[in-house]
Structure formats: C-alpha cells, structure tokens
ChimeraX commands (.cxc) that place a marker at each C-alpha (Angstrom):
marker #1 position 99.26,-290.19,-84.44 radius 0.5
marker #1 position 98.80,-286.53,-85.32 radius 0.5
marker #1 position 97.34,-285.81,-88.75 radius 0.5
marker #1 position 99.56,-283.29,-90.52 radius 0.5
marker #1 position 97.99,-283.23,-94.00 radius 0.5
marker #1 position 96.51,-285.37,-96.72 radius 0.5
marker #1 position 97.32,-286.69,-100.19 radius 0.5
marker #1 position 95.31,-284.63,-102.64 radius 0.5
marker #1 position 96.12,-286.08,-106.08 radius 0.5
marker #1 position 98.81,-287.95,-108.00 radius 0.5
marker #1 position 101.56,-285.79,-109.51 radius 0.5
marker #1 position 102.92,-287.03,-112.83 radius 0.5
marker #1 position 103.31,-290.65,-113.88 radius 0.5
marker #1 position 106.20,-291.79,-111.67 radius 0.5
marker #1 position 104.27,-292.26,-108.42 radius 0.5
marker #1 position 104.69,-288.77,-106.97 radius 0.5
marker #1 position 101.85,-287.30,-104.94 radius 0.5
marker #1 position 100.59,-283.80,-104.18 radius 0.5
marker #1 position 100.19,-283.10,-100.49 radius 0.5
marker #1 position 97.97,-280.57,-98.74 radius 0.5
marker #1 position 99.76,-279.93,-95.42 radius 0.5
marker #1 position 97.85,-278.78,-92.33 radius 0.5
marker #1 position 101.02,-277.42,-90.75 radius 0.5
marker #1 position 101.67,-273.84,-89.67 radius 0.5
marker #1 position 104.45,-273.48,-92.23 radius 0.5
marker #1 position 104.16,-275.06,-95.65 radius 0.5
marker #1 position 107.45,-276.95,-95.45 radius 0.5
marker #1 position 107.19,-278.38,-91.90 radius 0.5
marker #1 position 106.53,-281.93,-93.13 radius 0.5
marker #1 position 109.82,-281.85,-95.03 radius 0.5
marker #1 position 111.63,-282.14,-91.68 radius 0.5
marker #1 position 110.42,-285.74,-91.26 radius 0.5
marker #1 position 112.00,-288.59,-93.29 radius 0.5
marker #1 position 109.10,-290.97,-92.61 radius 0.5
marker #1 position 105.39,-290.27,-92.96 radius 0.5
marker #1 position 102.49,-292.47,-91.93 radius 0.5
marker #1 position 99.65,-292.64,-94.46 radius 0.5
marker #1 position 96.24,-294.08,-93.86 radius 0.5
marker #1 position 92.51,-293.85,-93.92 radius 0.5
marker #1 position 90.28,-294.23,-90.87 radius 0.5
marker #1 position 93.21,-294.85,-88.53 radius 0.5
marker #1 position 94.81,-297.73,-90.48 radius 0.5
marker #1 position 98.37,-296.38,-90.77 radius 0.5
marker #1 position 101.24,-297.54,-92.97 radius 0.5
marker #1 position 104.78,-296.21,-92.76 radius 0.5
marker #1 position 106.37,-294.67,-95.88 radius 0.5
marker #1 position 109.93,-293.44,-96.26 radius 0.5
marker #1 position 110.07,-290.08,-98.04 radius 0.5
marker #1 position 112.53,-290.35,-100.95 radius 0.5
marker #1 position 112.15,-286.78,-102.18 radius 0.5
marker #1 position 109.81,-283.93,-101.34 radius 0.5
marker #1 position 109.59,-280.22,-102.03 radius 0.5
marker #1 position 107.30,-277.21,-101.82 radius 0.5
marker #1 position 105.17,-276.89,-104.94 radius 0.5
marker #1 position 102.78,-273.95,-105.18 radius 0.5
marker #1 position 100.56,-273.93,-102.09 radius 0.5
marker #1 position 101.38,-277.50,-101.16 radius 0.5
marker #1 position 104.04,-280.16,-101.40 radius 0.5
marker #1 position 104.99,-282.85,-103.86 radius 0.5
marker #1 position 106.59,-286.06,-102.67 radius 0.5
marker #1 position 108.01,-289.35,-103.82 radius 0.5
marker #1 position 107.48,-292.16,-101.33 radius 0.5
marker #1 position 109.21,-295.51,-101.16 radius 0.5
marker #1 position 106.97,-298.11,-102.78 radius 0.5
marker #1 position 105.02,-295.60,-104.87 radius 0.5
marker #1 position 106.64,-296.03,-108.26 radius 0.5
marker #1 position 103.75,-295.48,-110.64 radius 0.5
marker #1 position 100.65,-293.38,-111.13 radius 0.5
marker #1 position 98.40,-296.30,-110.13 radius 0.5
marker #1 position 100.00,-296.48,-106.66 radius 0.5
marker #1 position 99.76,-292.69,-106.29 radius 0.5
marker #1 position 96.06,-292.92,-107.19 radius 0.5
marker #1 position 95.60,-295.54,-104.45 radius 0.5
marker #1 position 97.16,-293.13,-101.93 radius 0.5
marker #1 position 94.85,-290.28,-102.97 radius 0.5
marker #1 position 92.70,-289.13,-100.04 radius 0.5
marker #1 position 94.99,-290.71,-97.44 radius 0.5
marker #1 position 95.78,-288.73,-94.33 radius 0.5
marker #1 position 99.42,-288.07,-93.50 radius 0.5
marker #1 position 100.34,-288.39,-89.84 radius 0.5
marker #1 position 103.31,-288.44,-87.52 radius 0.5
marker #1 position 103.65,-290.09,-84.11 radius 0.5
marker #1 position 102.97,-287.46,-81.43 radius 0.5
marker #1 position 106.27,-288.16,-79.68 radius 0.5
marker #1 position 108.17,-286.96,-82.79 radius 0.5
marker #1 position 106.50,-283.54,-82.69 radius 0.5
marker #1 position 107.64,-280.60,-80.59 radius 0.5
marker #1 position 105.57,-280.01,-77.47 radius 0.5
marker #1 position 102.98,-277.27,-77.96 radius 0.5
marker #1 position 103.71,-274.06,-76.05 radius 0.5
marker #1 position 101.26,-272.61,-73.50 radius 0.5
marker #1 position 98.05,-271.50,-75.25 radius 0.5
marker #1 position 99.12,-273.19,-78.51 radius 0.5
marker #1 position 97.39,-276.27,-79.87 radius 0.5
marker #1 position 97.77,-278.75,-82.65 radius 0.5
marker #1 position 94.74,-278.51,-84.89 radius 0.5
marker #1 position 94.24,-282.25,-84.57 radius 0.5
marker #1 position 93.78,-281.77,-80.81 radius 0.5
marker #1 position 90.99,-279.24,-81.39 radius 0.5
marker #1 position 89.04,-281.21,-83.99 radius 0.5
marker #1 position 86.22,-283.10,-82.32 radius 0.5
marker #1 position 86.09,-280.92,-79.19 radius 0.5
marker #1 position 82.69,-279.73,-78.03 radius 0.5
marker #1 position 82.04,-275.99,-78.09 radius 0.5
marker #1 position 79.86,-274.06,-75.65 radius 0.5
marker #1 position 79.33,-270.34,-75.33 radius 0.5
marker #1 position 79.71,-268.21,-72.19 radius 0.5
marker #1 position 76.02,-268.80,-71.39 radius 0.5
marker #1 position 76.53,-272.59,-71.46 radius 0.5
marker #1 position 74.69,-273.18,-74.75 radius 0.5
marker #1 position 76.14,-276.09,-76.74 radius 0.5
marker #1 position 77.10,-274.88,-80.21 radius 0.5
marker #1 position 78.39,-278.19,-81.58 radius 0.5
marker #1 position 81.75,-279.79,-82.25 radius 0.5
marker #1 position 84.83,-278.54,-84.10 radius 0.5
marker #1 position 84.85,-280.31,-87.48 radius 0.5
marker #1 position 87.86,-278.52,-88.95 radius 0.5
marker #1 position 89.92,-275.33,-88.83 radius 0.5
marker #1 position 90.49,-272.84,-91.60 radius 0.5
marker #1 position 93.54,-270.68,-92.09 radius 0.5
marker #1 position 92.50,-267.24,-93.31 radius 0.5
marker #1 position 95.81,-265.40,-93.08 radius 0.5
marker #1 position 94.62,-263.05,-90.35 radius 0.5
marker #1 position 93.73,-265.83,-87.89 radius 0.5
marker #1 position 92.56,-269.41,-87.76 radius 0.5
marker #1 position 88.82,-270.11,-87.73 radius 0.5
marker #1 position 86.98,-272.92,-85.92 radius 0.5
marker #1 position 84.36,-274.62,-88.09 radius 0.5
marker #1 position 81.69,-275.79,-85.65 radius 0.5
marker #1 position 79.03,-278.29,-86.71 radius 0.5
marker #1 position 75.91,-278.33,-84.56 radius 0.5
marker #1 position 72.31,-277.41,-85.31 radius 0.5
marker #1 position 73.99,-275.40,-88.09 radius 0.5
marker #1 position 77.52,-274.55,-89.13 radius 0.5
marker #1 position 79.24,-271.70,-87.31 radius 0.5
marker #1 position 82.58,-270.08,-88.10 radius 0.5
marker #1 position 84.27,-268.67,-85.01 radius 0.5
marker #1 position 87.66,-266.93,-85.22 radius 0.5
marker #1 position 90.20,-268.67,-82.99 radius 0.5
marker #1 position 91.38,-265.47,-81.28 radius 0.5
marker #1 position 91.86,-264.51,-77.65 radius 0.5
marker #1 position 88.83,-262.27,-77.03 radius 0.5
marker #1 position 86.45,-264.87,-78.51 radius 0.5
marker #1 position 88.02,-268.11,-77.28 radius 0.5
marker #1 position 87.68,-267.98,-73.52 radius 0.5
marker #1 position 89.03,-271.42,-72.61 radius 0.5
marker #1 position 90.37,-274.59,-74.20 radius 0.5
marker #1 position 90.20,-277.63,-71.95 radius 0.5
marker #1 position 91.69,-280.61,-73.77 radius 0.5
marker #1 position 91.16,-282.89,-70.77 radius 0.5
marker #1 position 87.40,-282.16,-70.74 radius 0.5
marker #1 position 87.21,-282.04,-74.55 radius 0.5
marker #1 position 85.66,-278.58,-74.47 radius 0.5
marker #1 position 86.18,-275.10,-75.87 radius 0.5
marker #1 position 84.34,-272.15,-74.31 radius 0.5
marker #1 position 83.71,-269.16,-76.59 radius 0.5
marker #1 position 82.22,-265.70,-76.32 radius 0.5
marker #1 position 79.80,-266.25,-79.20 radius 0.5
marker #1 position 76.05,-265.74,-79.21 radius 0.5
marker #1 position 74.04,-268.83,-80.14 radius 0.5
marker #1 position 72.14,-266.75,-82.73 radius 0.5
marker #1 position 75.29,-265.79,-84.69 radius 0.5
marker link #1:1,2 radius 0.2
marker link #1:2,3 radius 0.2
marker link #1:3,4 radius 0.2
marker link #1:4,5 radius 0.2
marker link #1:5,6 radius 0.2
marker link #1:6,7 radius 0.2
marker link #1:7,8 radius 0.2
marker link #1:8,9 radius 0.2
marker link #1:9,10 radius 0.2
marker link #1:10,11 radius 0.2
marker link #1:11,12 radius 0.2
marker link #1:12,13 radius 0.2
marker link #1:13,14 radius 0.2
marker link #1:14,15 radius 0.2
marker link #1:15,16 radius 0.2
marker link #1:16,17 radius 0.2
marker link #1:17,18 radius 0.2
marker link #1:18,19 radius 0.2
marker link #1:19,20 radius 0.2
marker link #1:20,21 radius 0.2
marker link #1:21,22 radius 0.2
marker link #1:22,23 radius 0.2
marker link #1:23,24 radius 0.2
marker link #1:24,25 radius 0.2
marker link #1:25,26 radius 0.2
marker link #1:26,27 radius 0.2
marker link #1:27,28 radius 0.2
marker link #1:28,29 radius 0.2
marker link #1:29,30 radius 0.2
marker link #1:30,31 radius 0.2
marker link #1:31,32 radius 0.2
marker link #1:32,33 radius 0.2
marker link #1:33,34 radius 0.2
marker link #1:34,35 radius 0.2
marker link #1:35,36 radius 0.2
marker link #1:36,37 radius 0.2
marker link #1:37,38 radius 0.2
marker link #1:38,39 radius 0.2
marker link #1:39,40 radius 0.2
marker link #1:40,41 radius 0.2
marker link #1:41,42 radius 0.2
marker link #1:42,43 radius 0.2
marker link #1:43,44 radius 0.2
marker link #1:44,45 radius 0.2
marker link #1:45,46 radius 0.2
marker link #1:46,47 radius 0.2
marker link #1:47,48 radius 0.2
marker link #1:48,49 radius 0.2
marker link #1:49,50 radius 0.2
marker link #1:50,51 radius 0.2
marker link #1:51,52 radius 0.2
marker link #1:52,53 radius 0.2
marker link #1:53,54 radius 0.2
marker link #1:54,55 radius 0.2
marker link #1:55,56 radius 0.2
marker link #1:56,57 radius 0.2
marker link #1:57,58 radius 0.2
marker link #1:58,59 radius 0.2
marker link #1:59,60 radius 0.2
marker link #1:60,61 radius 0.2
marker link #1:61,62 radius 0.2
marker link #1:62,63 radius 0.2
marker link #1:63,64 radius 0.2
marker link #1:64,65 radius 0.2
marker link #1:65,66 radius 0.2
marker link #1:66,67 radius 0.2
marker link #1:67,68 radius 0.2
marker link #1:68,69 radius 0.2
marker link #1:69,70 radius 0.2
marker link #1:70,71 radius 0.2
marker link #1:71,72 radius 0.2
marker link #1:72,73 radius 0.2
marker link #1:73,74 radius 0.2
marker link #1:74,75 radius 0.2
marker link #1:75,76 radius 0.2
marker link #1:76,77 radius 0.2
marker link #1:77,78 radius 0.2
marker link #1:78,79 radius 0.2
marker link #1:79,80 radius 0.2
marker link #1:80,81 radius 0.2
marker link #1:81,82 radius 0.2
marker link #1:82,83 radius 0.2
marker link #1:83,84 radius 0.2
marker link #1:84,85 radius 0.2
marker link #1:85,86 radius 0.2
marker link #1:86,87 radius 0.2
marker link #1:87,88 radius 0.2
marker link #1:88,89 radius 0.2
marker link #1:89,90 radius 0.2
marker link #1:90,91 radius 0.2
marker link #1:91,92 radius 0.2
marker link #1:92,93 radius 0.2
marker link #1:93,94 radius 0.2
marker link #1:94,95 radius 0.2
marker link #1:95,96 radius 0.2
marker link #1:96,97 radius 0.2
marker link #1:97,98 radius 0.2
marker link #1:98,99 radius 0.2
marker link #1:99,100 radius 0.2
marker link #1:100,101 radius 0.2
marker link #1:101,102 radius 0.2
marker link #1:102,103 radius 0.2
marker link #1:103,104 radius 0.2
marker link #1:104,105 radius 0.2
marker link #1:105,106 radius 0.2
marker link #1:106,107 radius 0.2
marker link #1:107,108 radius 0.2
marker link #1:108,109 radius 0.2
marker link #1:109,110 radius 0.2
marker link #1:110,111 radius 0.2
marker link #1:111,112 radius 0.2
marker link #1:112,113 radius 0.2
marker link #1:113,114 radius 0.2
marker link #1:114,115 radius 0.2
marker link #1:115,116 radius 0.2
marker link #1:116,117 radius 0.2
marker link #1:117,118 radius 0.2
marker link #1:118,119 radius 0.2
marker link #1:119,120 radius 0.2
marker link #1:120,121 radius 0.2
marker link #1:121,122 radius 0.2
marker link #1:122,123 radius 0.2
marker link #1:123,124 radius 0.2
marker link #1:124,125 radius 0.2
marker link #1:125,126 radius 0.2
marker link #1:126,127 radius 0.2
marker link #1:127,128 radius 0.2
marker link #1:128,129 radius 0.2
marker link #1:129,130 radius 0.2
marker link #1:130,131 radius 0.2
marker link #1:131,132 radius 0.2
marker link #1:132,133 radius 0.2
marker link #1:133,134 radius 0.2
marker link #1:134,135 radius 0.2
marker link #1:135,136 radius 0.2
marker link #1:136,137 radius 0.2
marker link #1:137,138 radius 0.2
marker link #1:138,139 radius 0.2
marker link #1:139,140 radius 0.2
marker link #1:140,141 radius 0.2
marker link #1:141,142 radius 0.2
marker link #1:142,143 radius 0.2
marker link #1:143,144 radius 0.2
marker link #1:144,145 radius 0.2
marker link #1:145,146 radius 0.2
marker link #1:146,147 radius 0.2
marker link #1:147,148 radius 0.2
marker link #1:148,149 radius 0.2
marker link #1:149,150 radius 0.2
marker link #1:150,151 radius 0.2
marker link #1:151,152 radius 0.2
marker link #1:152,153 radius 0.2
marker link #1:153,154 radius 0.2
marker link #1:154,155 radius 0.2
marker link #1:155,156 radius 0.2
marker link #1:156,157 radius 0.2
marker link #1:157,158 radius 0.2
marker link #1:158,159 radius 0.2
marker link #1:159,160 radius 0.2
marker link #1:160,161 radius 0.2
marker link #1:161,162 radius 0.2
view
C-alpha cells in the first residue's frame, strides 16, 4: 500500500470527509474509485461515491460513511492505494512514501537521521530529517547525491553542522 493522503476532519453532517492529499497534483486521488483507509497498517476498502477539489484539499463521500459520527471515526486515517494500481515512477522520481523512513548520510559518511516526512514548498520538495536534531534539506539535484531504495539510504551534500 502507498499512502496518498489522510482524512483531516469531517465535512458537514452527512458523512463527508476532508482529505489532505500527498499527491503531486491536488486531484490525483480522484482518478481512483476505491480508496483504502486505515491506521497503523490496518486497511479497509471504501468505494468513493463522490469527491471533488475543495480549497487546498479534497472532500469526499465514501460508501458506508453516512453520518458525521462515522466521518469523525475516519478522522486521522491514512488513505492508501495498492502499489500495483499506481503508475511506475520514472527514473530519478520517487513516491514520497518510498522516501519516508530512509536513512540519510552526508558526503562525509556522517549519519544525519531518517526522513520523517516531506514538505512541498512550491519551489521544491524538502526532506524533513529526524536525527540528533531536525534538519530540512531541499530535495534537489545538487544536494541529493544518491537515492538507493534497495539499501534504504539517501546520500546528501549537507554539512552535519547545518
């Protein structure tokens, strides 16, 4: 499963939810008629009845969510899709979910920590690295030297003191 967003809050009283997508384009999740929702890897399949872009996120009505109480129970759930349903990533492109959890070392071999999340800034994406302290490293070519998914490692040109 590839996490593509999360349920932020209920929307209205009829069971609709607000969704914070993690996708490159805001409406990418709308291409999929079934979403998998869950917490801590316990997934449940939901058919999407209606969904649309709303502000900086999405709103959606899911089969089985017919009241605010159900929408409240879904709040905080991750939204995922089976990897085989997603297009294959191009060379030097990565799904954020593949980067989260990877170890990060600098060019001198110093361990900086692990990627805890990515931020979209508009100009470029930023790796949030948790180690002895939090570091924000732009995910751009001159700074990211190598991404090795098989080894679970990202090598960056970033001084340990930054």
